[in-house]
C-alpha positions in Angstrom: -2.8 9.0 -19.2 -1.3 9.4 -15.7 1.2 6.9 -14.4 0.8 5.5 -10.9 3.7 4.1 -8.9 2.7 1.4 -6.5 4.1 -1.2 -4.1 2.1 -4.4 -3.9 1.7 -6.4 -0.7 0.3 -9.8 -1.7 -1.3 -12.3 0.7 -2.3 -9.5 2.9 -5.0 -10.0 5.6 -5.2 -6.2 5.7 -6.5 -5.9 2.2 -8.0 -5.1 -0.2 -6.8 -1.6 0.7 -5.0 1.4 -0.9 -2.7 3.6 1.2 -1.2 6.8 -0.2 2.3 7.8 0.9 3.4 11.4 1.2 5.4 11.2 -2.1 2.3 10.0 -3.9 3.3 6.3 -4.1 0.5 3.9 -3.5 0.7 0.8 -1.3 -1.8 -1.8 -2.5 -2.7 -4.6 0.0 -4.3 -7.5 -1.9 -5.4 -10.9 -0.6 -4.3 -12.7 -3.8 -1.0 -14.6 -3.8 1.9 -13.5 -6.0 1.7 -16.5 -8.3 0.5 -16.7 -11.9 -0.3 -13.0 -12.0 -3.1 -13.3 -9.4 -1.7 -10.4 -7.3 -1.3 -8.2 -10.4 -4.9 -8.9 -11.5 -6.1 -8.1 -8.0 -4.1 -4.9 -8.0 -5.6 -3.8 -11.3 -9.1 -4.4 -9.9 -8.3 -2.5 -6.7 -6.9 0.5 -8.6 -9.9 0.6 -10.9 -12.2 0.7 -7.9 -10.0 3.3 -6.2 -10.0 5.6 -9.2 -13.6 4.9 -10.2 -12.8 3.6 -13.7 -13.3 0.3 -15.5 -10.7 -2.5 -15.1 -9.8 -2.1 -18.8 -8.7 1.5 -18.1 -5.9 0.3 -15.8 -2.8 -1.2 -17.4 0.4 -2.6 -15.8 3.2 -0.8 -17.6 6.3 -1.9 -15.6 7.2 -4.4 -12.9 5.2 -7.5 -13.7 7.4 -9.7 -11.5 8.5 -7.0 -9.1 7.0 -5.8 -5.9 7.4 -2.2 -7.2 5.1 -1.5 -10.2 3.9 1.2 -12.5 0.3 1.4 -13.8 -1.2 3.6 -16.5 -4.7 4.8 -15.6 -7.1 6.3 -18.1 -9.1 8.8 -16.2 
C-alpha cells in the first residue's frame, strides 16, 4: 500500500485540484473549510478520484490536524 505525502489547501477557490511537485508531493486544493474534518474528507474524496479508486481505499495515516498529511492508498 503506497503512502502519499500531501499538502492541503482548504477553502480554495482553485479547487478541487491535485498538483504534483517535482519531489512527488501532492498539493490538494479543496473547497471545504478546515473545521470538523471537512477538509480531510474532501481530500480523501479528491485523492480517490485522482487515483481512480474507491473512497474506502484511501486512509489518512498521519497529520489529521496538520496542513501536511500522509495518506495510504490501496491501488
